[in-house]
N, CA, C, O and CB atoms as a CASP TS submission, in Angstrom:
PFRMAT TS
TARGET T0000
AUTHOR 0000-0000-0000
METHOD Language model
MODEL 1
PARENT N/A
ATOM      1  N   MET     1     186.307 238.824 144.057  1.00  0.00           N
ATOM      2  CA  MET     1     187.416 237.665 143.939  1.00  0.00           C
ATOM      3  C   MET     1     187.991 238.026 142.404  1.00  0.00           C
ATOM      4  O   MET     1     187.298 238.250 141.411  1.00  0.00           O
ATOM      5  CB  MET     1     186.674 235.860 144.080  1.00  0.00           C
ATOM      6  N   PHE     2     189.394 238.020 142.488  1.00  0.00           N
ATOM      7  CA  PHE     2     190.273 238.670 141.383  1.00  0.00           C
ATOM      8  C   PHE     2     191.226 237.731 140.651  1.00  0.00           C
ATOM      9  O   PHE     2     191.591 236.823 141.398  1.00  0.00           O
ATOM     10  CB  PHE     2     191.138 239.786 141.994  1.00  0.00           C
ATOM     11  N   VAL     3     191.540 237.689 139.909  1.00  0.00           N
ATOM     12  CA  VAL     3     193.016 237.063 139.573  1.00  0.00           C
ATOM     13  C   VAL     3     194.217 237.817 139.727  1.00  0.00           C
ATOM     14  O   VAL     3     195.196 237.164 139.365  1.00  0.00           O
ATOM     15  CB  VAL     3     193.115 236.667 138.211  1.00  0.00           C
ATOM     16  N   ASP     4     194.526 239.132 140.198  1.00  0.00           N
ATOM     17  CA  ASP     4     195.604 239.163 139.876  1.00  0.00           C
ATOM     18  C   ASP     4     195.563 240.194 141.146  1.00  0.00           C
ATOM     19  O   ASP     4     194.632 240.977 141.334  1.00  0.00           O
ATOM     20  CB  ASP     4     196.021 239.413 138.358  1.00  0.00           C
ATOM     21  N   GLN     5     196.883 240.059 142.113  1.00  0.00           N
ATOM     22  CA  GLN     5     196.321 240.507 143.489  1.00  0.00           C
ATOM     23  C   GLN     5     196.704 242.284 143.374  1.00  0.00           C
ATOM     24  O   GLN     5     196.143 242.955 144.240  1.00  0.00           O
ATOM     25  CB  GLN     5     197.250 239.530 145.015  1.00  0.00           C
ATOM     26  N   SER     6     197.280 242.784 142.739  1.00  0.00           N
ATOM     27  CA  SER     6     197.051 244.087 142.584  1.00  0.00           C
ATOM     28  C   SER     6     195.850 244.892 143.076  1.00  0.00           C
ATOM     29  O   SER     6     195.931 245.751 143.954  1.00  0.00           O
ATOM     30  CB  SER     6     197.124 244.218 141.423  1.00  0.00           C
ATOM     31  N   PHE     7     194.499 244.476 142.312  1.00  0.00           N
ATOM     32  CA  PHE     7     193.342 244.647 142.181  1.00  0.00           C
ATOM     33  C   PHE     7     193.081 244.645 143.912  1.00  0.00           C
ATOM     34  O   PHE     7     192.394 245.510 144.456  1.00  0.00           O
ATOM     35  CB  PHE     7     192.653 243.558 141.143  1.00  0.00           C
ATOM     36  N   VAL     8     193.575 243.819 144.463  1.00  0.00           N
ATOM     37  CA  VAL     8     193.112 243.550 146.229  1.00  0.00           C
ATOM     38  C   VAL     8     194.597 244.515 146.815  1.00  0.00           C
ATOM     39  O   VAL     8     194.456 244.980 147.946  1.00  0.00           O
ATOM     40  CB  VAL     8     193.131 241.189 146.943  1.00  0.00           C
ATOM     41  N   ILE     9     195.637 244.744 146.275  1.00  0.00           N
ATOM     42  CA  ILE     9     196.131 245.653 147.073  1.00  0.00           C
ATOM     43  C   ILE     9     195.523 247.449 146.617  1.00  0.00           C
ATOM     44  O   ILE     9     196.062 248.351 147.257  1.00  0.00           O
ATOM     45  CB  ILE     9     197.816 245.350 146.935  1.00  0.00           C
ATOM     46  N   LYS    10     194.669 247.773 145.768  1.00  0.00           N
ATOM     47  CA  LYS    10     193.613 248.469 145.668  1.00  0.00           C
ATOM     48  C   LYS    10     192.594 248.079 146.428  1.00  0.00           C
ATOM     49  O   LYS    10     191.954 249.066 146.788  1.00  0.00           O
ATOM     50  CB  LYS    10     193.278 248.550 144.547  1.00  0.00           C
ATOM     51  N   GLY    11     192.309 247.428 146.691  1.00  0.00           N
ATOM     52  CA  GLY    11     190.813 247.072 147.559  1.00  0.00           C
ATOM     53  C   GLY    11     189.968 246.440 147.129  1.00  0.00           C
ATOM     54  O   GLY    11     188.787 246.778 147.201  1.00  0.00           O
ATOM     55  N   ALA    12     190.461 245.171 146.479  1.00  0.00           N
ATOM     56  CA  ALA    12     189.733 244.239 145.738  1.00  0.00           C
ATOM     57  C   ALA    12     189.587 243.458 147.394  1.00  0.00           C
ATOM     58  O   ALA    12     190.430 243.715 148.253  1.00  0.00           O
ATOM     59  CB  ALA    12     190.635 243.368 144.169  1.00  0.00           C
ATOM     60  N   LEU    13     188.637 242.679 147.621  1.00  0.00           N
ATOM     61  CA  LEU    13     188.624 241.216 148.694  1.00  0.00           C
ATOM     62  C   LEU    13     189.365 240.258 148.715  1.00  0.00           C
ATOM     63  O   LEU    13     189.842 239.654 149.676  1.00  0.00           O
ATOM     64  CB  LEU    13     187.636 240.440 148.653  1.00  0.00           C
ATOM     65  N   ALA    14     189.495 240.069 147.407  1.00  0.00           N
ATOM     66  CA  ALA    14     190.732 238.481 147.286  1.00  0.00           C
ATOM     67  C   ALA    14     191.111 238.009 145.807  1.00  0.00           C
ATOM     68  O   ALA    14     190.509 238.382 144.800  1.00  0.00           O
ATOM     69  CB  ALA    14     189.894 236.795 148.005  1.00  0.00           C
ATOM     70  N   ALA    15     192.149 237.173 145.824  1.00  0.00           N
ATOM     71  CA  ALA    15     192.515 236.926 144.605  1.00  0.00           C
ATOM     72  C   ALA    15     193.276 235.824 144.639  1.00  0.00           C
ATOM     73  O   ALA    15     193.774 235.343 145.657  1.00  0.00           O
ATOM     74  CB  ALA    15     193.099 237.930 144.021  1.00  0.00           C
ATOM     75  N   TYR    16     193.358 235.482 143.731  1.00  0.00           N
ATOM     76  CA  TYR    16     194.195 233.698 143.700  1.00  0.00           C
ATOM     77  C   TYR    16     194.092 233.387 142.277  1.00  0.00           C
ATOM     78  O   TYR    16     193.166 233.157 141.500  1.00  0.00           O
ATOM     79  CB  TYR    16     193.252 232.158 144.711  1.00  0.00           C
ATOM     80  N   SER    17     195.409 233.462 142.204  1.00  0.00           N
ATOM     81  CA  SER    17     196.112 233.392 141.285  1.00  0.00           C
ATOM     82  C   SER    17     197.407 232.793 140.444  1.00  0.00           C
ATOM     83  O   SER    17     198.371 233.075 141.156  1.00  0.00           O
ATOM     84  CB  SER    17     196.097 234.026 141.409  1.00  0.00           C
ATOM     85  N   ALA    18     197.948 232.012 139.117  1.00  0.00           N
ATOM     86  CA  ALA    18     199.132 231.596 139.104  1.00  0.00           C
ATOM     87  C   ALA    18     200.267 232.554 140.152  1.00  0.00           C
ATOM     88  O   ALA    18     200.008 233.638 140.676  1.00  0.00           O
ATOM     89  CB  ALA    18     199.439 231.573 137.593  1.00  0.00           C
ATOM     90  N   SER    19     201.547 231.784 140.250  1.00  0.00           N
ATOM     91  CA  SER    19     202.705 232.729 141.126  1.00  0.00           C
ATOM     92  C   SER    19     203.340 233.234 139.440  1.00  0.00           C
ATOM     93  O   SER    19     203.668 232.587 138.446  1.00  0.00           O
ATOM     94  CB  SER    19     204.204 231.532 142.543  1.00  0.00           C
ATOM     95  N   TYR    20     203.296 234.605 139.746  1.00  0.00           N
ATOM     96  CA  TYR    20     203.765 235.557 138.606  1.00  0.00           C
ATOM     97  C   TYR    20     205.498 235.021 138.142  1.00  0.00           C
ATOM     98  O   TYR    20     206.203 234.997 137.134  1.00  0.00           O
ATOM     99  CB  TYR    20     203.707 237.412 139.318  1.00  0.00           C
ATOM    100  N   HIS    21     205.590 234.626 139.659  1.00  0.00           N
ATOM    101  CA  HIS    21     207.263 234.665 139.716  1.00  0.00           C
ATOM    102  C   HIS    21     207.667 233.299 139.136  1.00  0.00           C
ATOM    103  O   HIS    21     208.725 233.217 138.512  1.00  0.00           O
ATOM    104  CB  HIS    21     207.964 234.848 141.403  1.00  0.00           C
ATOM    105  N   GLU    22     206.888 232.231 139.308  1.00  0.00           N
ATOM    106  CA  GLU    22     207.041 231.114 138.810  1.00  0.00           C
ATOM    107  C   GLU    22     206.925 230.967 136.892  1.00  0.00           C
ATOM    108  O   GLU    22     207.763 230.410 136.183  1.00  0.00           O
ATOM    109  CB  GLU    22     205.984 230.355 139.653  1.00  0.00           C
ATOM    110  N   VAL    23     205.890 231.516 136.511  1.00  0.00           N
ATOM    111  CA  VAL    23     205.335 231.788 135.243  1.00  0.00           C
ATOM    112  C   VAL    23     206.502 232.113 134.853  1.00  0.00           C
ATOM    113  O   VAL    23     207.159 231.448 134.052  1.00  0.00           O
ATOM    114  CB  VAL    23     204.211 232.755 135.024  1.00  0.00           C
ATOM    115  N   GLY    24     206.945 233.384 135.491  1.00  0.00           N
ATOM    116  CA  GLY    24     208.265 234.517 134.767  1.00  0.00           C
ATOM    117  C   GLY    24     209.646 232.981 134.562  1.00  0.00           C
ATOM    118  O   GLY    24     210.290 232.800 133.528  1.00  0.00           O
ATOM    119  N   ARG    25     209.781 231.980 136.035  1.00  0.00           N
ATOM    120  CA  ARG    25     210.611 231.319 135.229  1.00  0.00           C
ATOM    121  C   ARG    25     210.458 230.482 134.642  1.00  0.00           C
ATOM    122  O   ARG    25     211.403 230.346 133.866  1.00  0.00           O
ATOM    123  CB  ARG    25     211.334 231.041 135.552  1.00  0.00           C
ATOM    124  N   LEU    26     209.543 229.548 134.511  1.00  0.00           N
ATOM    125  CA  LEU    26     209.415 228.844 133.088  1.00  0.00           C
ATOM    126  C   LEU    26     209.104 229.029 132.221  1.00  0.00           C
ATOM    127  O   LEU    26     208.544 228.146 131.570  1.00  0.00           O
ATOM    128  CB  LEU    26     209.003 228.151 132.890  1.00  0.00           C
ATOM    129  N   SER    27     209.318 230.440 131.668  1.00  0.00           N
ATOM    130  CA  SER    27     209.180 231.791 130.448  1.00  0.00           C
ATOM    131  C   SER    27     210.278 231.429 130.329  1.00  0.00           C
ATOM    132  O   SER    27     210.504 230.601 129.447  1.00  0.00           O
ATOM    133  CB  SER    27     208.859 233.544 130.654  1.00  0.00           C
ATOM    134  N   ALA    28     211.268 231.866 131.091  1.00  0.00           N
ATOM    135  CA  ALA    28     213.097 231.776 131.224  1.00  0.00           C
ATOM    136  C   ALA    28     213.344 230.391 130.435  1.00  0.00           C
ATOM    137  O   ALA    28     214.226 230.344 129.578  1.00  0.00           O
ATOM    138  CB  ALA    28     213.853 231.613 133.189  1.00  0.00           C
ATOM    139  N   LYS    29     212.697 229.472 130.683  1.00  0.00           N
ATOM    140  CA  LYS    29     213.634 227.960 130.382  1.00  0.00           C
ATOM    141  C   LYS    29     212.937 228.079 129.195  1.00  0.00           C
ATOM    142  O   LYS    29     213.668 228.789 128.505  1.00  0.00           O
ATOM    143  CB  LYS    29     213.475 226.266 131.401  1.00  0.00           C
ATOM    144  N   HIS    30     212.285 227.895 128.769  1.00  0.00           N
ATOM    145  CA  HIS    30     211.969 228.315 127.221  1.00  0.00           C
ATOM    146  C   HIS    30     212.824 228.858 126.413  1.00  0.00           C
ATOM    147  O   HIS    30     213.570 228.476 125.511  1.00  0.00           O
ATOM    148  CB  HIS    30     211.034 229.180 127.089  1.00  0.00           C
ATOM    149  N   VAL    31     212.533 229.920 126.975  1.00  0.00           N
ATOM    150  CA  VAL    31     213.490 230.624 126.230  1.00  0.00           C
ATOM    151  C   VAL    31     214.792 230.536 125.898  1.00  0.00           C
ATOM    152  O   VAL    31     215.265 230.742 124.780  1.00  0.00           O
ATOM    153  CB  VAL    31     213.504 231.452 126.571  1.00  0.00           C
ATOM    154  N   GLN    32     215.683 230.058 127.419  1.00  0.00           N
ATOM    155  CA  GLN    32     216.788 229.475 127.424  1.00  0.00           C
ATOM    156  C   GLN    32     217.078 228.521 126.103  1.00  0.00           C
ATOM    157  O   GLN    32     217.981 228.530 125.266  1.00  0.00           O
ATOM    158  CB  GLN    32     216.808 228.807 128.657  1.00  0.00           C
ATOM    159  N   ARG    33     215.649 227.514 126.332  1.00  0.00           N
ATOM    160  CA  ARG    33     215.944 225.965 125.598  1.00  0.00           C
ATOM    161  C   ARG    33     216.221 226.757 123.791  1.00  0.00           C
ATOM    162  O   ARG    33     217.261 226.858 123.139  1.00  0.00           O
ATOM    163  CB  ARG    33     213.990 224.465 125.772  1.00  0.00           C
ATOM    164  N   ILE    34     214.854 227.171 123.479  1.00  0.00           N
ATOM    165  CA  ILE    34     214.491 228.119 121.935  1.00  0.00           C
ATOM    166  C   ILE    34     216.212 228.445 121.385  1.00  0.00           C
ATOM    167  O   ILE    34     216.809 228.175 120.343  1.00  0.00           O
ATOM    168  CB  ILE    34     213.363 230.146 122.374  1.00  0.00           C
ATOM    169  N   LEU    35     216.628 229.186 122.718  1.00  0.00           N
ATOM    170  CA  LEU    35     218.295 230.137 122.089  1.00  0.00           C
ATOM    171  C   LEU    35     219.084 228.824 122.189  1.00  0.00           C
ATOM    172  O   LEU    35     220.284 228.935 121.936  1.00  0.00           O
ATOM    173  CB  LEU    35     219.242 231.773 123.389  1.00  0.00           C
ATOM    174  N   ALA    36     218.757 227.935 122.422  1.00  0.00           N
ATOM    175  CA  ALA    36     219.842 226.921 122.646  1.00  0.00           C
ATOM    176  C   ALA    36     219.866 225.906 121.402  1.00  0.00           C
ATOM    177  O   ALA    36     220.767 225.141 121.057  1.00  0.00           O
ATOM    178  CB  ALA    36     219.579 226.105 124.073  1.00  0.00           C
ATOM    179  N   GLY    37     218.709 226.111 120.882  1.00  0.00           N
ATOM    180  CA  GLY    37     218.833 225.253 119.576  1.00  0.00           C
ATOM    181  C   GLY    37     217.570 224.348 119.328  1.00  0.00           C
ATOM    182  O   GLY    37     217.369 223.803 118.243  1.00  0.00           O
ATOM    183  N   VAL    38     216.652 224.217 120.520  1.00  0.00           N
ATOM    184  CA  VAL    38     215.300 223.227 120.409  1.00  0.00           C
ATOM    185  C   VAL    38     214.323 224.503 119.647  1.00  0.00           C
ATOM    186  O   VAL    38     214.151 225.721 119.643  1.00  0.00           O
ATOM    187  CB  VAL    38     214.538 222.511 122.326  1.00  0.00           C
ATOM    188  N   LYS    39     213.737 222.922 118.885  1.00  0.00           N
ATOM    189  CA  LYS    39     212.523 223.747 118.235  1.00  0.00           C
ATOM    190  C   LYS    39     211.636 224.077 119.239  1.00  0.00           C
ATOM    191  O   LYS    39     211.727 223.272 120.167  1.00  0.00           O
ATOM    192  CB  LYS    39     211.705 222.991 117.128  1.00  0.00           C
ATOM    193  N   PRO    40     210.691 225.068 119.451  1.00  0.00           N
ATOM    194  CA  PRO    40     209.535 225.151 119.948  1.00  0.00           C
ATOM    195  C   PRO    40     208.393 224.488 119.895  1.00  0.00           C
ATOM    196  O   PRO    40     207.475 224.467 120.715  1.00  0.00           O
ATOM    197  CB  PRO    40     209.306 225.922 119.757  1.00  0.00           C
ATOM    198  N   LYS    41     208.511 223.914 118.813  1.00  0.00           N
ATOM    199  CA  LYS    41     207.331 222.652 118.729  1.00  0.00           C
ATOM    200  C   LYS    41     207.570 221.377 119.441  1.00  0.00           C
ATOM    201  O   LYS    41     206.597 220.643 119.613  1.00  0.00           O
ATOM    202  CB  LYS    41     207.117 222.147 117.244  1.00  0.00           C
ATOM    203  N   ASP    42     208.937 220.948 119.954  1.00  0.00           N
ATOM    204  CA  ASP    42     209.617 220.185 120.719  1.00  0.00           C
ATOM    205  C   ASP    42     209.213 220.457 121.995  1.00  0.00           C
ATOM    206  O   ASP    42     208.852 219.481 122.652  1.00  0.00           O
ATOM    207  CB  ASP    42     210.911 220.289 120.535  1.00  0.00           C
ATOM    208  N   LEU    43     209.180 221.528 122.515  1.00  0.00           N
ATOM    209  CA  LEU    43     209.136 221.858 123.731  1.00  0.00           C
ATOM    210  C   LEU    43     208.008 221.427 124.292  1.00  0.00           C
ATOM    211  O   LEU    43     207.052 221.548 123.525  1.00  0.00           O
ATOM    212  CB  LEU    43     209.308 223.063 123.891  1.00  0.00           C
ATOM    213  N   PRO    44     207.735 220.954 125.369  1.00  0.00           N
ATOM    214  CA  PRO    44     206.612 220.707 126.077  1.00  0.00           C
ATOM    215  C   PRO    44     205.503 221.580 127.001  1.00  0.00           C
ATOM    216  O   PRO    44     205.937 222.193 127.977  1.00  0.00           O
ATOM    217  CB  PRO    44     207.068 219.947 126.711  1.00  0.00           C
ATOM    218  N   VAL    45     204.189 221.623 126.708  1.00  0.00           N
ATOM    219  CA  VAL    45     203.291 222.363 127.089  1.00  0.00           C
ATOM    220  C   VAL    45     203.588 222.653 128.669  1.00  0.00           C
ATOM    221  O   VAL    45     203.526 221.544 129.199  1.00  0.00           O
ATOM    222  CB  VAL    45     202.003 221.733 126.730  1.00  0.00           C
ATOM    223  N   GLN    46     203.859 223.553 129.584  1.00  0.00           N
ATOM    224  CA  GLN    46     204.252 223.624 130.897  1.00  0.00           C
ATOM    225  C   GLN    46     202.861 224.433 131.752  1.00  0.00           C
ATOM    226  O   GLN    46     202.275 225.377 131.223  1.00  0.00           O
ATOM    227  CB  GLN    46     205.809 224.486 130.937  1.00  0.00           C
ATOM    228  N   GLN    47     202.592 224.057 132.705  1.00  0.00           N
ATOM    229  CA  GLN    47     201.497 224.803 133.467  1.00  0.00           C
ATOM    230  C   GLN    47     202.186 224.870 134.613  1.00  0.00           C
ATOM    231  O   GLN    47     203.051 224.070 134.971  1.00  0.00           O
ATOM    232  CB  GLN    47     200.033 224.153 133.623  1.00  0.00           C
ATOM    233  N   ALA    48     201.602 226.342 135.516  1.00  0.00           N
ATOM    234  CA  ALA    48     202.638 226.727 137.329  1.00  0.00           C
ATOM    235  C   ALA    48     201.583 225.617 137.595  1.00  0.00           C
ATOM    236  O   ALA    48     200.522 225.250 137.090  1.00  0.00           O
ATOM    237  CB  ALA    48     202.562 228.821 138.649  1.00  0.00           C
ATOM    238  N   THR    49     202.330 225.283 138.558  1.00  0.00           N
ATOM    239  CA  THR    49     201.931 224.527 139.978  1.00  0.00           C
ATOM    240  C   THR    49     201.763 225.522 140.919  1.00  0.00           C
ATOM    241  O   THR    49     201.032 225.015 141.770  1.00  0.00           O
ATOM    242  CB  THR    49     203.032 223.479 140.581  1.00  0.00           C
ATOM    243  N   LYS    50     202.035 226.689 141.258  1.00  0.00           N
ATOM    244  CA  LYS    50     202.523 227.366 142.370  1.00  0.00           C
ATOM    245  C   LYS    50     201.200 228.411 142.195  1.00  0.00           C
ATOM    246  O   LYS    50     200.959 229.032 141.160  1.00  0.00           O
ATOM    247  CB  LYS    50     204.260 227.993 142.278  1.00  0.00           C
ATOM    248  N   PHE    51     200.429 228.463 143.386  1.00  0.00           N
ATOM    249  CA  PHE    51     199.599 229.438 143.209  1.00  0.00           C
ATOM    250  C   PHE    51     199.189 230.727 144.474  1.00  0.00           C
ATOM    251  O   PHE    51     199.290 230.323 145.633  1.00  0.00           O
ATOM    252  CB  PHE    51     198.497 228.640 142.814  1.00  0.00           C
ATOM    253  N   GLU    52     198.856 231.841 144.337  1.00  0.00           N
ATOM    254  CA  GLU    52     199.061 232.423 145.283  1.00  0.00           C
ATOM    255  C   GLU    52     197.573 233.157 145.810  1.00  0.00           C
ATOM    256  O   GLU    52     196.875 233.761 144.996  1.00  0.00           O
ATOM    257  CB  GLU    52     200.208 233.240 144.943  1.00  0.00           C
ATOM    258  N   PHE    53     197.203 233.040 147.164  1.00  0.00           N
ATOM    259  CA  PHE    53     195.850 233.407 147.223  1.00  0.00           C
ATOM    260  C   PHE    53     196.408 234.777 148.376  1.00  0.00           C
ATOM    261  O   PHE    53     197.326 234.640 149.184  1.00  0.00           O
ATOM    262  CB  PHE    53     194.581 231.947 147.833  1.00  0.00           C
ATOM    263  N   VAL    54     195.551 236.117 148.173  1.00  0.00           N
ATOM    264  CA  VAL    54     195.608 237.228 148.743  1.00  0.00           C
ATOM    265  C   VAL    54     194.626 238.056 149.112  1.00  0.00           C
ATOM    266  O   VAL    54     194.167 238.804 148.249  1.00  0.00           O
ATOM    267  CB  VAL    54     196.208 237.751 148.204  1.00  0.00           C
ATOM    268  N   ILE    55     193.987 238.108 150.748  1.00  0.00           N
ATOM    269  CA  ILE    55     193.291 238.549 151.114  1.00  0.00           C
ATOM    270  C   ILE    55     193.544 240.014 151.704  1.00  0.00           C
ATOM    271  O   ILE    55     194.425 240.267 152.525  1.00  0.00           O
ATOM    272  CB  ILE    55     192.919 237.715 151.663  1.00  0.00           C
ATOM    273  N   ASN    56     192.534 241.057 151.100  1.00  0.00           N
ATOM    274  CA  ASN    56     192.447 242.146 151.911  1.00  0.00           C
ATOM    275  C   ASN    56     191.633 242.363 153.120  1.00  0.00           C
ATOM    276  O   ASN    56     190.456 242.382 152.760  1.00  0.00           O
ATOM    277  CB  ASN    56     192.173 242.971 151.213  1.00  0.00           C
ATOM    278  N   LEU    57     191.695 242.472 153.927  1.00  0.00           N
ATOM    279  CA  LEU    57     191.091 242.540 155.619  1.00  0.00           C
ATOM    280  C   LEU    57     190.000 243.611 155.259  1.00  0.00           C
ATOM    281  O   LEU    57     188.812 243.516 154.949  1.00  0.00           O
ATOM    282  CB  LEU    57     192.408 243.202 157.108  1.00  0.00           C
ATOM    283  N   LYS    58     190.897 244.710 155.425  1.00  0.00           N
ATOM    284  CA  LYS    58     190.138 246.411 154.995  1.00  0.00           C
ATOM    285  C   LYS    58     188.822 245.973 154.197  1.00  0.00           C
ATOM    286  O   LYS    58     187.648 246.060 154.556  1.00  0.00           O
ATOM    287  CB  LYS    58     191.319 247.637 153.683  1.00  0.00           C
ATOM    288  N   ALA    59     189.334 245.504 153.077  1.00  0.00           N
ATOM    289  CA  ALA    59     187.450 245.075 152.219  1.00  0.00           C
ATOM    290  C   ALA    59     187.116 244.307 152.845  1.00  0.00           C
ATOM    291  O   ALA    59     186.065 244.738 153.318  1.00  0.00           O
ATOM    292  CB  ALA    59     187.101 244.392 150.633  1.00  0.00           C
ATOM    293  N   ALA    60     187.419 242.715 153.482  1.00  0.00           N
ATOM    294  CA  ALA    60     186.394 241.914 154.359  1.00  0.00           C
ATOM    295  C   ALA    60     185.854 242.619 155.540  1.00  0.00           C
ATOM    296  O   ALA    60     184.663 242.409 155.769  1.00  0.00           O
ATOM    297  CB  ALA    60     187.015 240.647 154.891  1.00  0.00           C
ATOM    298  N   LYS    61     186.437 243.349 156.270  1.00  0.00           N
ATOM    299  CA  LYS    61     185.600 244.593 157.168  1.00  0.00           C
ATOM    300  C   LYS    61     184.784 245.455 156.925  1.00  0.00           C
ATOM    301  O   LYS    61     183.908 245.825 157.706  1.00  0.00           O
ATOM    302  CB  LYS    61     186.193 245.379 157.638  1.00  0.00           C
ATOM    303  N   GLN    62     184.975 245.875 155.812  1.00  0.00           N
ATOM    304  CA  GLN    62     183.910 247.068 155.180  1.00  0.00           C
ATOM    305  C   GLN    62     182.176 246.387 154.500  1.00  0.00           C
ATOM    306  O   GLN    62     181.088 246.940 154.340  1.00  0.00           O
ATOM    307  CB  GLN    62     184.966 247.899 153.560  1.00  0.00           C
ATOM    308  N   ILE    63     182.639 245.052 154.268  1.00  0.00           N
ATOM    309  CA  ILE    63     181.361 244.306 154.161  1.00  0.00           C
ATOM    310  C   ILE    63     180.847 243.471 155.046  1.00  0.00           C
ATOM    311  O   ILE    63     179.884 242.839 154.611  1.00  0.00           O
ATOM    312  CB  ILE    63     181.351 243.643 153.224  1.00  0.00           C
ATOM    313  N   GLY    64     181.140 243.258 156.090  1.00  0.00           N
ATOM    314  CA  GLY    64     180.707 242.542 157.774  1.00  0.00           C
ATOM    315  C   GLY    64     181.132 241.240 157.163  1.00  0.00           C
ATOM    316  O   GLY    64     180.179 240.460 157.176  1.00  0.00           O
ATOM    317  N   LEU    65     182.158 240.741 156.659  1.00  0.00           N
ATOM    318  CA  LEU    65     183.082 239.507 156.368  1.00  0.00           C
ATOM    319  C   LEU    65     184.325 239.123 157.721  1.00  0.00           C
ATOM    320  O   LEU    65     185.474 239.511 157.936  1.00  0.00           O
ATOM    321  CB  LEU    65     183.972 239.951 154.784  1.00  0.00           C
ATOM    322  N   THR    66     183.563 238.358 158.287  1.00  0.00           N
ATOM    323  CA  THR    66     184.485 237.980 159.505  1.00  0.00           C
ATOM    324  C   THR    66     185.302 236.254 158.786  1.00  0.00           C
ATOM    325  O   THR    66     184.776 235.279 158.250  1.00  0.00           O
ATOM    326  CB  THR    66     183.184 237.733 161.332  1.00  0.00           C
ATOM    327  N   LEU    67     186.824 236.598 159.151  1.00  0.00           N
ATOM    328  CA  LEU    67     187.749 235.388 158.472  1.00  0.00           C
ATOM    329  C   LEU    67     188.195 235.067 159.793  1.00  0.00           C
ATOM    330  O   LEU    67     188.561 235.623 160.829  1.00  0.00           O
ATOM    331  CB  LEU    67     189.091 235.762 157.230  1.00  0.00           C
ATOM    332  N   SER    68     188.012 233.962 159.321  1.00  0.00           N
ATOM    333  CA  SER    68     188.585 232.541 161.014  1.00  0.00           C
ATOM    334  C   SER    68     190.286 232.782 160.671  1.00  0.00           C
ATOM    335  O   SER    68     190.690 233.074 159.545  1.00  0.00           O
ATOM    336  CB  SER    68     187.945 229.811 160.673  1.00  0.00           C
ATOM    337  N   PRO    69     190.957 232.643 161.572  1.00  0.00           N
ATOM    338  CA  PRO    69     192.402 232.974 161.692  1.00  0.00           C
ATOM    339  C   PRO    69     192.696 231.311 160.702  1.00  0.00           C
ATOM    340  O   PRO    69     193.367 231.374 159.672  1.00  0.00           O
ATOM    341  CB  PRO    69     193.139 233.207 163.754  1.00  0.00           C
ATOM    342  N   GLU    70     192.161 230.049 161.137  1.00  0.00           N
ATOM    343  CA  GLU    70     192.449 229.120 160.159  1.00  0.00           C
ATOM    344  C   GLU    70     192.545 229.366 158.566  1.00  0.00           C
ATOM    345  O   GLU    70     193.480 229.033 157.838  1.00  0.00           O
ATOM    346  CB  GLU    70     191.559 228.248 160.371  1.00  0.00           C
ATOM    347  N   PHE    71     191.152 230.140 158.138  1.00  0.00           N
ATOM    348  CA  PHE    71     191.143 230.712 156.828  1.00  0.00           C
ATOM    349  C   PHE    71     192.260 231.561 156.215  1.00  0.00           C
ATOM    350  O   PHE    71     192.745 231.263 155.124  1.00  0.00           O
ATOM    351  CB  PHE    71     190.090 231.432 156.792  1.00  0.00           C
ATOM    352  N   LEU    72     192.707 232.732 156.998  1.00  0.00           N
ATOM    353  CA  LEU    72     193.774 233.743 156.805  1.00  0.00           C
ATOM    354  C   LEU    72     195.094 232.814 156.922  1.00  0.00           C
ATOM    355  O   LEU    72     195.980 232.993 156.086  1.00  0.00           O
ATOM    356  CB  LEU    72     193.703 235.041 157.986  1.00  0.00           C
ATOM    357  N   ALA    73     195.230 232.025 157.725  1.00  0.00           N
ATOM    358  CA  ALA    73     196.540 231.114 157.159  1.00  0.00           C
ATOM    359  C   ALA    73     196.590 230.702 156.113  1.00  0.00           C
ATOM    360  O   ALA    73     197.657 230.858 155.520  1.00  0.00           O
ATOM    361  CB  ALA    73     196.838 230.037 157.691  1.00  0.00           C
ATOM    362  N   ARG    74     195.729 230.157 155.576  1.00  0.00           N
ATOM    363  CA  ARG    74     195.819 229.850 153.979  1.00  0.00           C
ATOM    364  C   ARG    74     196.380 230.481 153.200  1.00  0.00           C
ATOM    365  O   ARG    74     196.851 229.910 152.216  1.00  0.00           O
ATOM    366  CB  ARG    74     194.840 229.817 153.360  1.00  0.00           C
ATOM    367  N   ALA    75     196.482 231.459 153.318  1.00  0.00           N
ATOM    368  CA  ALA    75     196.690 233.265 152.576  1.00  0.00           C
ATOM    369  C   ALA    75     197.911 232.727 152.385  1.00  0.00           C
ATOM    370  O   ALA    75     198.515 231.895 153.062  1.00  0.00           O
ATOM    371  CB  ALA    75     196.582 235.087 153.608  1.00  0.00           C
ATOM    372  N   ASN    76     198.405 233.647 150.758  1.00  0.00           N
ATOM    373  CA  ASN    76     200.032 233.971 150.878  1.00  0.00           C
ATOM    374  C   ASN    76     200.509 235.319 151.958  1.00  0.00           C
ATOM    375  O   ASN    76     201.402 235.546 152.774  1.00  0.00           O
ATOM    376  CB  ASN    76     200.588 234.416 149.175  1.00  0.00           C
ATOM    377  N   GLN    77     199.499 235.905 151.477  1.00  0.00           N
ATOM    378  CA  GLN    77     199.719 237.616 151.701  1.00  0.00           C
ATOM    379  C   GLN    77     198.248 237.691 152.686  1.00  0.00           C
ATOM    380  O   GLN    77     197.184 237.200 152.310  1.00  0.00           O
ATOM    381  CB  GLN    77     199.667 238.865 149.819  1.00  0.00           C
ATOM    382  N   VAL    78     198.396 238.249 153.717  1.00  0.00           N
ATOM    383  CA  VAL    78     196.931 239.380 153.883  1.00  0.00           C
ATOM    384  C   VAL    78     197.451 241.186 153.857  1.00  0.00           C
ATOM    385  O   VAL    78     198.467 241.794 154.192  1.00  0.00           O
ATOM    386  CB  VAL    78     196.009 239.018 155.877  1.00  0.00           C
ATOM    387  N   ILE    79     196.920 241.333 153.620  1.00  0.00           N
ATOM    388  CA  ILE    79     196.782 242.817 153.899  1.00  0.00           C
ATOM    389  C   ILE    79     195.811 243.731 154.352  1.00  0.00           C
ATOM    390  O   ILE    79     194.704 243.842 153.826  1.00  0.00           O
ATOM    391  CB  ILE    79     196.987 243.288 153.047  1.00  0.00           C
ATOM    392  N   LYS    80     196.365 244.658 155.714  1.00  0.00           N
ATOM    393  CA  LYS    80     195.310 244.745 156.722  1.00  0.00           C
ATOM    394  C   LYS    80     195.351 246.425 156.052  1.00  0.00           C
ATOM    395  O   LYS    80     194.582 247.282 156.489  1.00  0.00           O
ATOM    396  CB  LYS    80     195.709 244.274 158.691  1.00  0.00           C
TER
END
């Protein structure tokens, strides 16, 4: 289990992590507010609320793991 989907693309079994797209969007909003004159100390701490779950079926098969269709349906991305 990894925190970066790039490992899954390279052959790892699975990854679960915050959406990089959302983290980038939240960061851009902070930068926009700072450039508009808001002091960084006045900005609220933000945390990602969207997460991505990626599964590599080839890796699962290599270790003899059978994943149910219901489990695979929960994944944001299934790599075959």
